C-alpha positions in Angstrom: 108.3 88.2 73.9 111.9 87.9 75.1 112.4 88.5 78.8 116.1 87.7 78.6 118.5 85.6 76.7 118.2 82.7 79.1 114.4 82.3 79.3 112.2 83.1 76.2 108.6 83.7 77.2 105.8 83.5 74.6 102.7 85.7 75.0 99.5 84.1 73.9 96.7 86.4 75.1 93.3 85.0 75.9 90.6 85.4 73.3 87.5 87.4 74.0 85.5 84.2 74.7 88.0 83.2 77.3 87.9 86.4 79.3 86.0 86.2 82.6 83.6 88.3 84.4 85.3 90.0 87.3 83.9 89.3 90.7 82.5 91.8 93.1 85.4 93.2 95.1 83.2 93.1 98.3 82.6 89.4 97.9 85.8 87.9 96.9 86.4 85.2 99.5 89.8 83.5 99.3 91.1 81.4 96.5 87.6 81.3 94.7 88.1 83.4 91.6 91.1 83.2 89.1 92.4 85.7 86.6 92.4 85.5 82.8 95.9 84.3 82.3 98.6 82.1 83.8 102.3 81.5 83.3 103.7 77.9 82.5 107.1 76.5 81.7 108.5 73.0 81.6 111.8 71.3 82.6 113.7 68.2 81.6 117.3 67.0 81.6 117.9 67.7 78.0 116.5 71.3 77.6 116.4 72.6 81.2 113.6 75.2 81.6 111.8 75.7 78.2 108.5 76.3 76.5 107.7 79.3 78.8 104.6 81.1 78.0 101.9 83.4 79.4 98.6 82.1 78.1 94.9 81.9 78.9 94.0 80.2 82.3 93.2 76.7 81.3 93.3 73.1 82.3 96.3 70.8 82.2 96.4 67.5 80.4 98.4 65.1 82.5 99.2 61.4 82.1 97.6 59.3 84.8 101.1 58.0 85.7 102.4 61.5 86.2 104.6 61.1 89.3 103.1 64.0 91.3 100.0 61.9 91.7 101.9 58.8 93.0 104.9 60.2 94.8 103.9 63.7 95.9 106.7 65.7 94.3 105.0 69.1 94.5 106.0 72.5 95.9 104.3 75.9 95.9 104.5 79.5 97.2 102.1 82.2 98.1 102.6 86.0 97.8 100.5 89.0 96.9 100.2 92.0 94.6 98.9 95.3 96.1 97.3 98.2 94.5 99.1 101.3 96.0 98.9 105.0 95.6 98.4 106.3 92.0 97.2 102.8 91.1 100.8 101.5 91.4 100.9 97.6 91.6 103.5 96.5 94.1 104.9 93.1 95.2 106.2 92.5 98.8 109.6 90.7 99.0 108.9 88.4 96.0 112.5 87.2 95.7 112.3 85.9 99.2 109.4 83.8 98.2 111.1 82.5 95.0 114.3 81.8 97.1 112.2 79.8 99.6 110.7 77.8 96.8 114.1 76.9 95.4 115.0 75.8 98.9 111.9 73.6 98.9 112.9 72.3 95.4 116.3 71.2 96.7 114.6 69.3 99.7 112.3 67.5 97.3 114.9 66.7 94.6 113.2 69.1 92.1 115.0 71.6 89.7 115.6 75.1 90.9 114.1 77.8 88.8 115.9 80.9 87.5 114.5 83.4 90.1 115.2 86.8 88.3 113.7 85.4 85.0 110.6 84.0 86.8 110.2 87.4 88.7 110.2 89.2 85.2 107.6 86.7 83.9 105.5 87.2 87.1 105.5 90.9 86.7 104.5 90.6 83.0 101.6 88.3 84.0 100.4 90.6 86.7 100.6 93.6 84.4 98.6 91.7 81.7 95.9 91.0 84.3 96.4 94.3 86.2 92.6 95.0 86.2 92.2 92.0 88.4 94.2 93.6 91.2 91.5 94.8 93.7 91.6 98.2 95.2 89.4 97.8 98.1 90.8 97.9 101.6 92.2 94.6 102.7 91.7 93.0 99.2 94.8 91.9 97.2 95.8 89.7 94.3 97.1 86.4 95.6 99.8 84.7 93.5 100.4 80.9 93.5 103.7 79.7 91.9 103.6 75.8 91.8 105.9 73.1 90.6 104.8 69.5 89.9 106.5 66.3 88.8 105.0 65.2 85.4 107.0 62.2 84.1 104.7 59.4 83.5 106.4 56.6 85.5 105.8 54.3 88.4 108.8 53.6 90.7 110.1 55.9 93.4 112.8 58.3 92.1 113.1 62.0 91.3 111.0 62.8 88.2 112.8 63.6 85.0 110.1 66.1 83.9 108.5 69.1 85.7 106.0 71.7 85.1 106.1 75.2 86.8 103.2 77.5 86.7 101.8 80.7 88.2 98.1 81.3 88.7 96.5 84.3 90.5 93.4 85.0 92.5 91.8 88.2 93.8 91.2 87.7 97.4 89.6 89.2 100.5 90.4 88.3 104.1 91.8 84.8 104.6 89.7 84.2 107.9 86.0 84.9 107.9 86.7 86.8 111.2 89.0 89.3 109.3 91.1 91.0 111.8 89.0 89.9 114.7 90.7 87.4 117.0 90.4 83.7 116.1 90.1 80.7 118.2 92.8 78.2 118.1 93.0 74.5 119.2 96.2 73.1 120.5 96.8 69.8 118.8 98.2 66.8 120.7 97.0 63.7 118.8 98.5 64.5 115.4 101.9 66.0 114.5 103.0 68.2 111.6 106.7 67.7 111.1 109.8 66.1 112.7 113.4 67.2 112.5 115.0 65.8 109.2 111.5 65.8 107.5 110.0 68.3 105.1 108.5 70.7 107.7 110.5 73.7 106.5 109.5 73.0 102.8 106.3 74.4 101.4 105.0 71.1 100.0 101.5 69.9 99.5 102.0 66.8 101.6 102.5 68.9 104.7 99.1 70.4 104.2 97.4 67.2 103.3 98.6 65.6 106.4 97.1 68.4 108.4 93.6 68.3 107.0 92.3 65.8 109.6 93.4 67.7 112.6 92.1 70.9 111.0 88.7 69.3 110.4 88.4 68.0 113.9 89.3 71.4 115.3 86.8 73.1 113.1 84.1 70.7 114.2 84.8 71.9 117.7 84.4 75.5 116.7 88.1 76.5 116.2 89.5 78.2 113.2 92.9 76.5 113.2 95.2 74.2 115.1 98.4 75.0 117.0 101.0 72.3 116.3 103.3 71.0 119.0 106.6 69.4 118.3 106.4 65.7 117.1 108.9 64.2 119.8 107.9 65.5 123.2 104.6 67.0 122.3 105.2 70.1 124.4 107.1 72.8 122.3 105.0 75.1 120.3 105.7 75.1 116.6 103.3 76.9 114.2 99.7 77.4 113.4 98.2 75.4 110.5 98.9 78.1 107.9 101.0 80.7 109.8 103.9 81.2 112.2 103.0 82.1 115.8 104.1 84.9 118.2 103.6 85.4 121.9 103.9 88.7 123.8 105.1 87.8 127.3 105.8 90.7 129.6 107.9 93.1 127.3 109.2 90.3 125.1 108.1 89.2 121.6 108.7 85.5 121.4 108.4 83.1 118.4 109.7 79.5 117.9 113.1 79.2 116.2 113.6 78.0 112.6 114.9 74.5 113.5 113.9 72.6 110.3 110.4 71.7 111.4 108.5 74.9 110.6 108.2 77.0 107.5 110.4 80.1 107.5 107.7 82.6 106.9 108.4 85.9 105.0 105.8 87.7 107.2 107.4 86.1 110.3 110.8 87.6 109.2 109.2 91.0 108.4 107.6 91.2 111.9 110.9 90.4 113.5 112.6 93.1 111.5 109.9 95.7 112.3 110.2 94.9 116.0 113.9 95.3 115.9 113.5 98.6 114.1 111.2 99.8 116.9 113.5 98.6 119.7 111.1 95.8 120.8 112.9 92.9 122.5 112.5 89.9 120.2 113.4 86.2 121.1 113.5 83.3 118.8 113.5 80.4 121.2 111.8 77.2 122.2 108.6 77.8 124.2 106.3 75.1 125.7 102.6 75.3 125.7 102.7 74.9 129.5 104.8 78.1 129.6 102.2 79.9 127.5 99.3 78.8 129.8 101.5 79.7 133.0 102.1 83.1 131.5 98.3 83.5 131.1 97.7 82.4 134.7 100.2 85.0 136.1 99.1 87.7 134.0 102.2 88.1 131.8 100.8 86.8 128.6 99.8 90.0 126.8 99.0 88.9 123.2 99.2 86.0 120.8 99.1 86.3 117.1 99.9 84.5 114.0 101.6 85.7 110.8 101.5 84.6 107.2 101.0 85.9 103.6 97.3 85.0 103.3 96.1 86.4 106.8 99.1 88.9 107.2 98.5 89.3 111.0 95.8 87.3 112.9 95.2 87.9 116.5 94.5 84.9 118.6 91.6 85.5 121.1 91.3 81.9 122.6 93.5 78.9 123.1 92.2 75.5 124.0 94.5 72.9 125.4 93.5 69.7 127.2 90.0 71.1 127.6 91.3 74.2 129.3 90.3 77.4 127.5 92.0 80.7 127.9 90.8 84.2 126.6 93.7 86.4 125.6 93.5 90.1 126.0 89.8 89.9 126.6 89.5 88.5 123.1 90.5 91.7 121.4 93.3 92.5 119.1 96.4 93.6 121.1 98.5 96.7 120.7 101.4 95.0 118.9 99.4 92.8 116.6 97.3 95.9 115.6 100.4 97.9 115.1 102.2 95.2 112.9 99.0 94.7 110.9 98.7 98.4 110.1 102.4 98.8 109.4 102.6 95.8 107.1 99.5 96.8 105.2 100.9 100.4 104.8 104.3 99.1 103.6 102.8 96.7 101.1 100.8 99.4 99.7 103.7 101.8 99.5 102.3 104.2 102.2 105.3 104.0 104.4 109.0 104.5 103.7 110.4 101.2 102.5 113.7 101.1 104.5 114.5 97.6 103.7 113.9 97.6 100.0 111.1 95.1 100.3 108.8 96.4 97.6 109.0 95.6 93.9 107.0 97.7 91.5 105.2 95.9 88.8 104.3 99.0 86.8 
């Protein structure tokens, strides 16, 4: 199967014995089940990207010295396919995800991928496994493009070989709470990223470094952590897997993209929708003390996080230095509810796509 003259993709369908039983759409969980097929391609200096194929979902065989294991050259993305009206399958801003992945690749000295060709391969993969795209409300097909360093060598340097792959998983809500407000713990002991580091790259090391803080927060009964800046430990940065927004008086405020937080696609979508609606938006530094002061004087109306996995997640409680505040009576706010409904309707093709965000798979 030739997708274009630059990247030839071979199709090797899974045999009958490799096909899986599809899970109950009402019991999907998140990232538990995986579809029948995957996309894989390889890179080296001599051939560039090559040996691209859509094949049965299967294990990799890697040398124990593969550099991803020893030096952490790994990046990934997360996006979703949605089942819309008339069973159309839609992608939401996929080129933005692929562009962000290429930016991550540059930061980690990894090769950039040909985005248009990869999108074509992704669409072909989704179409092949289209029966896996759930139709239930709130359920989607989560798509995980990943790149790893595979050269078998010890010694710190950029790898000379890489493998890029896409796997897919039918998913339900990211948080067990669904759209109900979540409890967030403000983290002071550990830090996520510092200016000049890799905070704006979507790389596994960022997430590995956050596990201890997340585990400790969960032991205290919280769903996630809210990170503060690594230098002064006072400026709000992001939630563990999402960007963060505050509604103070009539302003929608979110921390700026200053190199230490991930430039979220959903974050950018919310900012654009807010501007479309004439809502005053501010991308500026905001301290955790300012957030708590706004709660004390009654001007803090809502807090919510944004991300591909959860879409919009209202925050009902914040804990900082043993002070716990309840936001909007622990109920979803007006704006978070509106953005959640608008984004879901857009992603499923139920609203006019004014910004050409949707890409049809078939």
